[in-house]
C-alpha positions in Angstrom: 2.8 -16.9 -7.0 1.7 -13.4 -5.9 -0.2 -11.1 -8.4 1.9 -8.8 -10.3 0.7 -5.8 -8.2 2.0 -7.2 -4.9 4.7 -5.2 -3.1 8.1 -6.6 -3.7 9.5 -8.8 -0.9 11.9 -6.3 0.8 14.1 -7.6 3.8 17.2 -6.0 5.4 20.2 -8.1 5.6 23.3 -8.0 7.8 25.6 -8.3 4.9 28.1 -5.5 4.3 30.7 -5.0 1.4 34.0 -6.3 2.2 35.9 -5.4 -1.1 38.2 -2.5 -1.5 36.8 0.6 -3.1 36.6 0.3 -6.9 36.5 3.9 -7.5 36.2 7.4 -5.9 32.6 6.8 -5.3 33.0 3.6 -3.3 33.7 5.1 0.2 31.6 3.3 2.7 30.2 0.0 3.4 26.5 -0.5 3.5 23.9 -2.9 4.9 22.4 -4.3 1.7 18.6 -4.8 1.1 17.4 -8.1 -0.3 14.7 -7.6 -2.9 13.3 -10.8 -4.3 13.5 -10.6 -8.0 14.7 -7.0 -8.0 15.4 -7.0 -11.7 12.1 -8.9 -12.5 10.2 -6.2 -10.7 12.0 -3.3 -12.3 11.6 -5.1 -15.8 7.7 -5.6 -15.3 7.6 -1.7 -14.8 9.6 -1.1 -17.9 7.3 -3.6 -19.9 4.3 -1.6 -18.8 6.0 1.7 -19.8 7.3 0.1 -23.1 3.7 -0.8 -24.0 2.4 2.8 -23.6 0.8 4.1 -26.9 1.8 7.5 -28.6 -0.4 10.2 -26.6 -0.4 8.0 -23.5 -0.8 11.2 -21.5 -3.5 12.6 -23.6 -1.5 15.6 -24.2 0.6 14.5 -27.1 3.4 12.6 -25.4 5.4 10.4 -27.6 5.8 6.6 -27.2 8.8 6.0 -24.8 11.9 5.5 -26.9 12.9 1.7 -27.4 16.5 2.7 -27.1 15.8 4.2 -23.7 13.9 1.2 -22.6 16.7 -1.0 -23.5 19.3 1.1 -21.8 17.2 1.2 -18.8 17.2 -2.7 -18.7 20.9 -2.9 -19.2 21.5 -0.2 -16.5 19.3 -2.1 -14.0 21.0 -5.5 -14.8 24.3 -4.0 -14.0 23.4 -2.9 -10.4 23.8 -5.1 -7.3 20.3 -6.6 -6.7 20.7 -5.6 -2.9 21.4 -2.1 -3.5 18.1 -0.6 -2.6 14.2 -1.4 -2.7 12.9 -1.5 -6.2 12.2 2.2 -7.5 9.3 3.6 -9.0 9.8 3.7 -12.9 8.1 6.6 -14.3 7.6 7.6 -18.0 8.1 11.2 -19.0 6.0 13.1 -21.6 9.5 13.7 -23.3 9.6 10.3 -24.4 12.2 9.0 -21.7 11.8 7.6 -18.3 13.1 7.9 -14.8 13.9 5.7 -11.7 12.6 7.4 -8.5 13.3 6.5 -4.9 11.6 8.6 -2.0 11.8 8.5 1.8 10.2 11.3 3.7 11.6 14.4 2.1 14.7 12.7 0.7 14.6 11.6 -3.0 16.7 10.5 -5.9 15.8 10.6 -9.5 17.8 9.0 -12.3 16.3 10.1 -15.6 17.4 8.1 -18.7 17.6 11.0 -21.0 19.1 9.1 -23.9 20.3 5.6 -24.4 24.0 6.8 -23.2 23.1 9.5 -20.5 21.6 9.8 -17.2 20.4 13.0 -15.7 20.1 12.8 -11.8 18.7 14.8 -9.0 19.6 14.3 -5.3 17.3 16.2 -3.1 17.1 16.4 0.8 16.1 19.8 2.3 17.0 18.6 6.0 20.5 18.1 4.8 20.6 21.2 2.4 21.3 19.0 -0.5 19.9 19.9 -4.0 22.2 18.6 -6.6 21.8 17.9 -10.3 24.2 16.6 -12.7 24.8 14.1 -15.6 26.7 10.9 -15.9 27.2 8.3 -18.7 24.8 5.4 -18.3 27.7 3.0 -18.3 29.1 4.7 -15.3 27.8 2.1 -12.7 30.1 3.4 -10.0 28.6 6.9 -10.0 25.0 5.4 -10.2 25.8 3.1 -7.1 27.3 6.1 -5.2 24.1 8.1 -5.9 21.8 5.2 -4.8 23.9 4.4 -1.6 23.8 8.3 -0.9 19.8 7.9 -0.9 20.0 4.8 1.2 22.3 6.1 3.8 19.9 8.8 4.5 16.7 6.8 3.8 17.5 4.5 6.8 17.2 7.4 9.1 14.0 9.1 7.7 
């Protein structure tokens, strides 16, 4: 078994979706990414963040809210395991956390602001994209659309 700090096993697959679009956000097929233990990798990062004490940043940051940690776990469990490589999971000095994907100058941030709300930032200066917004954490179609937007461009970066 590799050490916990090892990079996740990421392999491109030839699989594409074949189901009809489930919502306005499901508008293209995509090549999936297979990440061995996607959920386990993210949950290990969430465990690390959950164990941070109060003042973890030495500037008075609160401990990360347990409700946000649980909402993040549920959110990740609801995503397809082959949607993208494992994101960086980053704590916030405000007591919440965010998932980050970066490739070159393209990035996507999904910040769990509360147990029910995600604040997102899509950014790609080469395409003139800088979009922020919010969505309900239960809106997995919207979240998948955002991640697929990132992956569509990340394949070409």
